[in-house]
SELUMKE-720357 format. One record per residue (C-alpha): x, y negated, z; residue in one letter. Coordinates in steps of 0.05 Angstrom, whole numbers. Layout:
% SELUMKE-720357
<node><east>X</east><north>Y</north><up>Z</up><type>a</type></node>
...
//
This chain:
% SELUMKE-720357
<node><east>-2</east><north>0</north><up>-1</up><type>m</type></node>
<node><east>26</east><north>-73</north><up>-16</up><type>t</type></node>
<node><east>1</east><north>-135</north><up>15</up><type>d</type></node>
<node><east>-57</east><north>-178</north><up>-7</up><type>d</type></node>
<node><east>-11</east><north>-221</north><up>-44</up><type>t</type></node>
<node><east>-11</east><north>-167</north><up>-105</up><type>t</type></node>
<node><east>-91</east><north>-179</north><up>-114</up><type>s</type></node>
<node><east>-100</east><north>-222</north><up>-176</up><type>r</type></node>
<node><east>-152</east><north>-248</north><up>-224</up><type>d</type></node>
<node><east>-155</east><north>-213</north><up>-292</up><type>v</type></node>
<node><east>-201</east><north>-226</north><up>-350</up><type>h</type></node>
<node><east>-268</east><north>-182</north><up>-353</up><type>a</type></node>
<node><east>-277</east><north>-169</north><up>-423</up><type>p</type></node>
<node><east>-352</east><north>-156</north><up>-423</up><type>d</type></node>
<node><east>-371</east><north>-223</north><up>-383</up><type>v</type></node>
<node><east>-356</east><north>-295</north><up>-390</up><type>t</type></node>
<node><east>-307</east><north>-329</north><up>-344</up><type>a</type></node>
<node><east>-362</east><north>-371</north><up>-314</up><type>r</type></node>
<node><east>-403</east><north>-311</north><up>-297</up><type>d</type></node>
<node><east>-352</east><north>-264</north><up>-258</up><type>a</type></node>
<node><east>-281</east><north>-258</north><up>-242</up><type>r</type></node>
<node><east>-247</east><north>-184</north><up>-236</up><type>v</type></node>
<node><east>-198</east><north>-174</north><up>-181</up><type>r</type></node>
<node><east>-145</east><north>-120</north><up>-182</up><type>e</type></node>
<node><east>-118</east><north>-88</north><up>-121</up><type>r</type></node>
<node><east>-73</east><north>-31</north><up>-104</up><type>q</type></node>
<node><east>-103</east><north>25</north><up>-67</up><type>t</type></node>
<node><east>-82</east><north>88</north><up>-36</up><type>l</type></node>
<node><east>-106</east><north>150</north><up>-63</up><type>r</type></node>
<node><east>-93</east><north>223</north><up>-63</up><type>t</type></node>
<node><east>-64</east><north>257</north><up>-129</up><type>a</type></node>
<node><east>-35</east><north>327</north><up>-142</up><type>r</type></node>
<node><east>19</east><north>361</north><up>-185</up><type>y</type></node>
<node><east>27</east><north>441</north><up>-200</up><type>v</type></node>
<node><east>84</east><north>480</north><up>-190</up><type>v</type></node>
<node><east>100</east><north>540</north><up>-229</up><type>v</type></node>
<node><east>160</east><north>587</north><up>-230</up><type>g</type></node>
<node><east>217</east><north>582</north><up>-187</up><type>e</type></node>
<node><east>212</east><north>534</north><up>-125</up><type>e</type></node>
<node><east>249</east><north>468</north><up>-134</up><type>p</type></node>
<node><east>299</east><north>487</north><up>-77</up><type>a</type></node>
<node><east>324</east><north>550</north><up>-114</up><type>r</type></node>
<node><east>316</east><north>524</north><up>-188</up><type>a</type></node>
<node><east>375</east><north>508</north><up>-235</up><type>r</type></node>
<node><east>331</east><north>478</north><up>-287</up><type>r</type></node>
<node><east>271</east><north>432</north><up>-268</up><type>i</type></node>
<node><east>220</east><north>414</north><up>-324</up><type>w</type></node>
<node><east>171</east><north>354</north><up>-311</up><type>f</type></node>
<node><east>113</east><north>369</north><up>-360</up><type>v</type></node>
<node><east>58</east><north>316</north><up>-378</up><type>l</type></node>
<node><east>-7</east><north>345</north><up>-401</up><type>h</type></node>
<node><east>-53</east><north>313</north><up>-458</up><type>g</type></node>
<node><east>-115</east><north>274</north><up>-458</up><type>y</type></node>
<node><east>-178</east><north>308</north><up>-424</up><type>g</type></node>
<node><east>-133</east><north>364</north><up>-395</up><type>m</type></node>
<node><east>-117</east><north>383</north><up>-322</up><type>l</type></node>
<node><east>-54</east><north>410</north><up>-300</up><type>a</type></node>
<node><east>-73</east><north>470</north><up>-278</up><type>g</type></node>
<node><east>-98</east><north>491</north><up>-345</up><type>r</type></node>
<node><east>-42</east><north>453</north><up>-387</up><type>f</type></node>
<node><east>8</east><north>502</north><up>-349</up><type>v</type></node>
<node><east>-27</east><north>565</north><up>-372</up><type>r</type></node>
<node><east>11</east><north>573</north><up>-436</up><type>p</type></node>
<node><east>80</east><north>576</north><up>-390</up><type>f</type></node>
<node><east>57</east><north>640</north><up>-358</up><type>a</type></node>
<node><east>107</east><north>696</north><up>-376</up><type>g</type></node>
<node><east>156</east><north>652</north><up>-413</up><type>v</type></node>
<node><east>192</east><north>618</north><up>-355</up><type>i</type></node>
<node><east>265</east><north>637</north><up>-341</up><type>p</type></node>
<node><east>279</east><north>664</north><up>-269</up><type>a</type></node>
<node><east>320</east><north>599</north><up>-249</up><type>d</type></node>
<node><east>271</east><north>548</north><up>-277</up><type>t</type></node>
<node><east>212</east><north>507</north><up>-245</up><type>c</type></node>
<node><east>156</east><north>475</north><up>-279</up><type>i</type></node>
<node><east>128</east><north>413</north><up>-247</up><type>i</type></node>
<node><east>61</east><north>388</north><up>-278</up><type>a</type></node>
<node><east>35</east><north>324</north><up>-249</up><type>p</type></node>
<node><east>-38</east><north>311</north><up>-262</up><type>e</type></node>
<node><east>-62</east><north>246</north><up>-285</up><type>a</type></node>
<node><east>-97</east><north>198</north><up>-237</up><type>l</type></node>
<node><east>-165</east><north>190</north><up>-271</up><type>s</type></node>
<node><east>-208</east><north>251</north><up>-278</up><type>r</type></node>
<node><east>-279</east><north>255</north><up>-311</up><type>f</type></node>
<node><east>-329</east><north>300</north><up>-343</up><type>y</type></node>
<node><east>-319</east><north>323</north><up>-414</up><type>l</type></node>
<node><east>-386</east><north>328</north><up>-430</up><type>d</type></node>
<node><east>-445</east><north>281</north><up>-430</up><type>m</type></node>
<node><east>-491</east><north>282</north><up>-371</up><type>p</type></node>
<node><east>-545</east><north>338</north><up>-375</up><type>r</type></node>
<node><east>-605</east><north>346</north><up>-333</up><type>a</type></node>
<node><east>-584</east><north>416</north><up>-312</up><type>d</type></node>
<node><east>-521</east><north>396</north><up>-288</up><type>g</type></node>
<node><east>-485</east><north>438</north><up>-336</up><type>g</type></node>
<node><east>-438</east><north>379</north><up>-358</up><type>h</type></node>
<node><east>-405</east><north>385</north><up>-292</up><type>q</type></node>
<node><east>-370</east><north>451</north><up>-314</up><type>q</type></node>
<node><east>-311</east><north>420</north><up>-357</up><type>r</type></node>
<node><east>-270</east><north>368</north><up>-326</up><type>i</type></node>
<node><east>-207</east><north>333</north><up>-357</up><type>g</type></node>
<node><east>-158</east><north>275</north><up>-339</up><type>a</type></node>
<node><east>-128</east><north>219</north><up>-375</up><type>t</type></node>
<node><east>-64</east><north>178</north><up>-365</up><type>w</type></node>
<node><east>-93</east><north>112</north><up>-385</up><type>l</type></node>
<node><east>-151</east><north>78</north><up>-426</up><type>t</type></node>
<node><east>-147</east><north>11</north><up>-462</up><type>r</type></node>
<node><east>-187</east><north>-17</north><up>-399</up><type>e</type></node>
<node><east>-130</east><north>-48</north><up>-353</up><type>s</type></node>
<node><east>-82</east><north>-15</north><up>-394</up><type>r</type></node>
<node><east>-20</east><north>-48</north><up>-362</up><type>e</type></node>
<node><east>-48</east><north>-30</north><up>-297</up><type>t</type></node>
<node><east>-58</east><north>40</north><up>-307</up><type>e</type></node>
<node><east>11</east><north>50</north><up>-341</up><type>i</type></node>
<node><east>44</east><north>20</north><up>-277</up><type>a</type></node>
<node><east>1</east><north>69</north><up>-229</up><type>d</type></node>
<node><east>19</east><north>126</north><up>-274</up><type>a</type></node>
<node><east>92</east><north>110</north><up>-269</up><type>h</type></node>
<node><east>93</east><north>99</north><up>-190</up><type>r</type></node>
<node><east>63</east><north>169</north><up>-184</up><type>w</type></node>
<node><east>112</east><north>203</north><up>-232</up><type>l</type></node>
<node><east>169</east><north>171</north><up>-200</up><type>d</type></node>
<node><east>136</east><north>196</north><up>-131</up><type>a</type></node>
<node><east>133</east><north>262</north><up>-157</up><type>v</type></node>
<node><east>200</east><north>262</north><up>-190</up><type>y</type></node>
<node><east>232</east><north>231</north><up>-119</up><type>d</type></node>
<node><east>201</east><north>288</north><up>-77</up><type>e</type></node>
<node><east>221</east><north>345</north><up>-126</up><type>v</type></node>
<node><east>292</east><north>323</north><up>-133</up><type>i</type></node>
<node><east>299</east><north>310</north><up>-60</up><type>r</type></node>
<node><east>274</east><north>377</north><up>-46</up><type>e</type></node>
<node><east>320</east><north>410</north><up>-97</up><type>a</type></node>
<node><east>384</east><north>367</north><up>-76</up><type>s</type></node>
<node><east>379</east><north>385</north><up>1</up><type>a</type></node>
<node><east>383</east><north>457</north><up>-16</up><type>a</type></node>
<node><east>432</east><north>462</north><up>-69</up><type>q</type></node>
<node><east>508</east><north>435</north><up>-77</up><type>h</type></node>
<node><east>490</east><north>422</north><up>-153</up><type>t</type></node>
<node><east>433</east><north>384</north><up>-173</up><type>p</type></node>
<node><east>389</east><north>417</north><up>-222</up><type>p</type></node>
<node><east>386</east><north>405</north><up>-298</up><type>a</type></node>
<node><east>327</east><north>364</north><up>-308</up><type>v</type></node>
<node><east>279</east><north>362</north><up>-375</up><type>a</type></node>
<node><east>213</east><north>327</north><up>-392</up><type>v</type></node>
<node><east>161</east><north>351</north><up>-441</up><type>l</type></node>
<node><east>102</east><north>310</north><up>-453</up><type>g</type></node>
<node><east>43</east><north>341</north><up>-498</up><type>f</type></node>
<node><east>-4</east><north>292</north><up>-541</up><type>s</type></node>
<node><east>-24</east><north>235</north><up>-499</up><type>q</type></node>
<node><east>32</east><north>258</north><up>-456</up><type>g</type></node>
<node><east>83</east><north>241</north><up>-500</up><type>v</type></node>
<node><east>70</east><north>168</north><up>-498</up><type>a</type></node>
<node><east>69</east><north>170</north><up>-425</up><type>t</type></node>
<node><east>131</east><north>208</north><up>-415</up><type>a</type></node>
<node><east>169</east><north>163</north><up>-459</up><type>m</type></node>
<node><east>148</east><north>97</north><up>-419</up><type>r</type></node>
<node><east>170</east><north>136</north><up>-361</up><type>w</type></node>
<node><east>236</east><north>154</north><up>-389</up><type>i</type></node>
<node><east>240</east><north>78</north><up>-409</up><type>a</type></node>
<node><east>226</east><north>49</north><up>-342</up><type>s</type></node>
<node><east>222</east><north>99</north><up>-292</up><type>g</type></node>
<node><east>273</east><north>140</north><up>-244</up><type>h</type></node>
<node><east>278</east><north>201</north><up>-295</up><type>v</type></node>
<node><east>335</east><north>207</north><up>-337</up><type>a</type></node>
<node><east>327</east><north>279</north><up>-372</up><type>p</type></node>
<node><east>379</east><north>315</north><up>-408</up><type>q</type></node>
<node><east>320</east><north>335</north><up>-456</up><type>q</type></node>
<node><east>259</east><north>305</north><up>-477</up><type>f</type></node>
<node><east>208</east><north>350</north><up>-518</up><type>v</type></node>
<node><east>153</east><north>308</north><up>-551</up><type>a</type></node>
<node><east>99</east><north>358</north><up>-568</up><type>w</type></node>
<node><east>45</east><north>336</north><up>-614</up><type>a</type></node>
<node><east>41</east><north>270</north><up>-594</up><type>g</type></node>
<node><east>52</east><north>196</north><up>-617</up><type>g</type></node>
<node><east>108</east><north>152</north><up>-592</up><type>l</type></node>
<node><east>95</east><north>94</north><up>-548</up><type>a</type></node>
<node><east>96</east><north>33</north><up>-594</up><type>h</type></node>
<node><east>112</east><north>-18</north><up>-540</up><type>d</type></node>
<node><east>172</east><north>13</north><up>-511</up><type>v</type></node>
<node><east>210</east><north>-15</north><up>-576</up><type>p</type></node>
<node><east>183</east><north>-82</north><up>-564</up><type>t</type></node>
<node><east>208</east><north>-90</north><up>-494</up><type>h</type></node>
<node><east>284</east><north>-102</north><up>-497</up><type>a</type></node>
<node><east>304</east><north>-68</north><up>-432</up><type>v</type></node>
<node><east>257</east><north>-9</north><up>-434</up><type>h</type></node>
<node><east>283</east><north>1</north><up>-511</up><type>a</type></node>
<node><east>355</east><north>2</north><up>-486</up><type>r</type></node>
<node><east>341</east><north>47</north><up>-429</up><type>t</type></node>
<node><east>307</east><north>97</north><up>-474</up><type>f</type></node>
<node><east>356</east><north>96</north><up>-528</up><type>a</type></node>
<node><east>415</east><north>107</north><up>-476</up><type>h</type></node>
<node><east>380</east><north>163</north><up>-443</up><type>r</type></node>
<node><east>365</east><north>194</north><up>-506</up><type>m</type></node>
<node><east>439</east><north>196</north><up>-533</up><type>q</type></node>
<node><east>464</east><north>257</north><up>-560</up><type>g</type></node>
<node><east>404</east><north>283</north><up>-595</up><type>e</type></node>
<node><east>368</east><north>297</north><up>-527</up><type>r</type></node>
<node><east>299</east><north>287</north><up>-562</up><type>l</type></node>
<node><east>264</east><north>340</north><up>-591</up><type>l</type></node>
<node><east>200</east><north>328</north><up>-634</up><type>i</type></node>
<node><east>155</east><north>392</north><up>-639</up><type>v</type></node>
<node><east>87</east><north>399</north><up>-680</up><type>s</type></node>
<node><east>46</east><north>452</north><up>-707</up><type>g</type></node>
<node><east>42</east><north>465</north><up>-785</up><type>t</type></node>
<node><east>-37</east><north>459</north><up>-777</up><type>e</type></node>
<node><east>-35</east><north>404</north><up>-723</up><type>d</type></node>
<node><east>-86</east><north>355</north><up>-757</up><type>p</type></node>
<node><east>-55</east><north>297</north><up>-719</up><type>f</type></node>
<node><east>12</east><north>311</north><up>-751</up><type>a</type></node>
<node><east>3</east><north>277</north><up>-819</up><type>t</type></node>
<node><east>52</east><north>250</north><up>-862</up><type>d</type></node>
<node><east>38</east><north>182</north><up>-835</up><type>a</type></node>
<node><east>44</east><north>202</north><up>-761</up><type>a</type></node>
<node><east>115</east><north>234</north><up>-781</up><type>r</type></node>
<node><east>135</east><north>168</north><up>-815</up><type>e</type></node>
<node><east>114</east><north>128</north><up>-757</up><type>s</type></node>
<node><east>157</east><north>168</north><up>-708</up><type>i</type></node>
<node><east>217</east><north>165</north><up>-755</up><type>r</type></node>
<node><east>204</east><north>86</north><up>-762</up><type>a</type></node>
<node><east>204</east><north>80</north><up>-683</up><type>t</type></node>
<node><east>263</east><north>123</north><up>-671</up><type>l</type></node>
<node><east>306</east><north>91</north><up>-725</up><type>d</type></node>
<node><east>286</east><north>19</north><up>-697</up><type>r</type></node>
<node><east>310</east><north>43</north><up>-630</up><type>l</type></node>
<node><east>373</east><north>76</north><up>-655</up><type>g</type></node>
<node><east>356</east><north>146</north><up>-632</up><type>v</type></node>
<node><east>374</east><north>206</north><up>-667</up><type>t</type></node>
<node><east>330</east><north>265</north><up>-655</up><type>y</type></node>
<node><east>316</east><north>342</north><up>-674</up><type>r</type></node>
<node><east>249</east><north>370</north><up>-702</up><type>a</type></node>
<node><east>219</east><north>440</north><up>-699</up><type>r</type></node>
<node><east>151</east><north>465</north><up>-723</up><type>t</type></node>
<node><east>113</east><north>526</north><up>-704</up><type>f</type></node>
<node><east>50</east><north>564</north><up>-744</up><type>d</type></node>
<node><east>-13</east><north>531</north><up>-704</up><type>g</type></node>
<node><east>-47</east><north>472</north><up>-694</up><type>a</type></node>
<node><east>-50</east><north>420</north><up>-635</up><type>h</type></node>
<node><east>-33</east><north>463</north><up>-579</up><type>h</type></node>
<node><east>28</east><north>492</north><up>-538</up><type>l</type></node>
<node><east>57</east><north>551</north><up>-572</up><type>d</type></node>
<node><east>80</east><north>600</north><up>-517</up><type>a</type></node>
<node><east>138</east><north>637</north><up>-556</up><type>p</type></node>
<node><east>174</east><north>573</north><up>-578</up><type>l</type></node>
<node><east>157</east><north>541</north><up>-510</up><type>l</type></node>
<node><east>193</east><north>604</north><up>-480</up><type>g</type></node>
<node><east>254</east><north>595</north><up>-529</up><type>t</type></node>
<node><east>258</east><north>524</north><up>-512</up><type>l</type></node>
<node><east>257</east><north>537</north><up>-436</up><type>l</type></node>
<node><east>312</east><north>592</north><up>-443</up><type>a</type></node>
<node><east>357</east><north>549</north><up>-486</up><type>d</type></node>
<node><east>358</east><north>486</north><up>-442</up><type>f</type></node>
<node><east>424</east><north>484</north><up>-407</up><type>t</type></node>
<node><east>464</east><north>425</north><up>-371</up><type>p</type></node>
<node><east>491</east><north>369</north><up>-415</up><type>d</type></node>
<node><east>454</east><north>407</north><up>-479</up><type>a</type></node>
//
């Protein structure tokens, strides 16, 4: 919690300034993350994996089952905003499917800041646990899927995490990172040595030529070199490829 000086008036897009003024204030809430594989205290490799739009962390990690190496820990933070995926129904059936989102266009900058504070808190807790039990810090990687790609990119550009590998799976890059001088430099520095891997499915409807060109142009603008891999499939995590990436990740890769 911060003091009341952080409260501020912001523009309310659906009312006139004369009618109402919206005030934003930080508040304390409970969030969650999922741990799969080895415990952080015994893991040599730790992956922070960020889910896509409309997903929950517990469901997102299902493709990891059976492909996690023995020395690897998967940490899946869940986005702060959960919602019902279906429209309300009189019988309550819409309450069966729940998802989460990292942000919307409403109060976008505030939601980005909230997400980064949450991700930094998870990272600090996990790395503190691992470092307290091991003489050598674990290798750290980040994977973002779909909406989680842009969130992960912003986090790397301005947060505590400096991964030895970043896998951007089936998602677009954060277009606001290149326009922020400090964040652009930080991201480029942390991605030196082809630490960035772009993954997409051959049948992914979002992986169009235009999307690939946008990614290439953004990374060229940042001066970031990258590798790319594809798999036979659509907009989802591919377990065999996922297992290969987890097994191949080593310190200083």
